[in-house]
N, C-alpha and C positions, 0 to 999 in steps of 0.2 A: 200597581206593584207586581213585579213578575215573581212567579212561584219558583222556588228552588227545587230541582229534581235531586233525588238522593242517588249518589253514585254507588254502584255495587262494589263491595269490598273486593280488594285484589286477593287472589287466591294462589297459592303455590301448588303446581302440579303435584299429584299424589301417585304412589305406586302401590300395588296390592301387597298386603301383608300375609303372614302364615295363617292368620285365623279368618281370612276372608274380607276383612275391613281394608280401608286404605290408610296408608301412612306416608309421610314425607320422610326423605332420607336426611340423615344428619350430615352436617357440613364435612365432617372427616370421611364419610362414606363416599360422598360426591368427589372429594379429592383423591380418594383410593381408586375409584373407577377411572378418573382422569389419569392418574399415575400409571394404572395397569394398560390403558389404551396407548399411552406414550411409549411405554417400555416394550409393548408388543412382544412379551415373553413372560413366562411364568416367574414369579418372584416369592421369596420366603416372606413371611409376616414382618420380620425384622427389616429387611430391604425395603419393602413396601412402606412401613411406618416412616422410614427415614426419607425416602423420595417424596411421599405424600404430606410430609410434616404433621404426622399423626402420632398420638401417644401409643407406643409399643405396648404398653400394659393393657390397652383397651381394644387391641386388634381383634381378639376373639369376639368381642361384642359387635364390632363393626362388620367383620367378615364372616364370622361363624367358625365352626370347628369341624374336624373330620368326623367327630362324634355327634350324630344329629341330636342325641338326648341332651348333650352339653349345649349345643346351639339353641334348642328350645328353652332350656332353663335361663340362659342369658337374655333371650327374647322376653320372656316373661318378667324378668327382673328389670329390664330397661324399658319395655313397652315399644320397642322398635324391632323391625325385622332385620336379620342379618343379610348381607348381600348374597350369601350362598342360598339362603331360603327364597330370595326373590328371583333366583336364577341368573343373576348378574355376574356371578363369578362361580368358578368351580375349584374345588380343593382336590390335590392329588397327593399322595403320600410318597415321599422320596427317601430312601435309605441313604444315610451318610456313613463314613468310616466309623469303626468302633460301635456299630449297632445303633447309632443314633438315627432316629427318622424325623424328618421335618414335613411340614405341609407346605406345598407350593400353591400359590394362588394365581389363577389366571382369568382374565376377563372372558366372558362368553359372547357369543353373537348377540344374544339378548341384552347384555350389558352395553355392547357398542351401540346397538340400536337405540337403547334408552338415551345414551349420551347424544347421539345424533339428533333425536327428536325432542331433546329438552325435558324428558320426563324425570330427570334426577336433580331437580332443584332442591336446595337445602331447606330443611325445616327451620322455622323461627325458633330461637332458643326458648325452651320452656322448663329449664332447670335440669333436664336430663341430658347427659352426654353419653 
């Protein structure tokens, strides 16, 4: 009788998180990076949510904020690093008419490299989004 060998479990590539451990990206974060790479220009979070088919109300969790304290707070709540923390996107403040300012999101060279090398596979669902 032949003995069966155990197969090693399939793992999803991980990325470093803000606290030095590794984390997998959420599916919307992967879609956001892909949308930014295709757009090849900075987008507002609203534009990005529409293109990436992501929930606009959760964009701050996925991307991050211009305020690093707020980004850290959201990361602690969700257990996932924001794309800005990973260095995959950069945020810039743009003033609009009537004194309104919006954050523009742009993919970085590191984000493009992560997409090319396949380092941004989505995490399996664990109940957190």
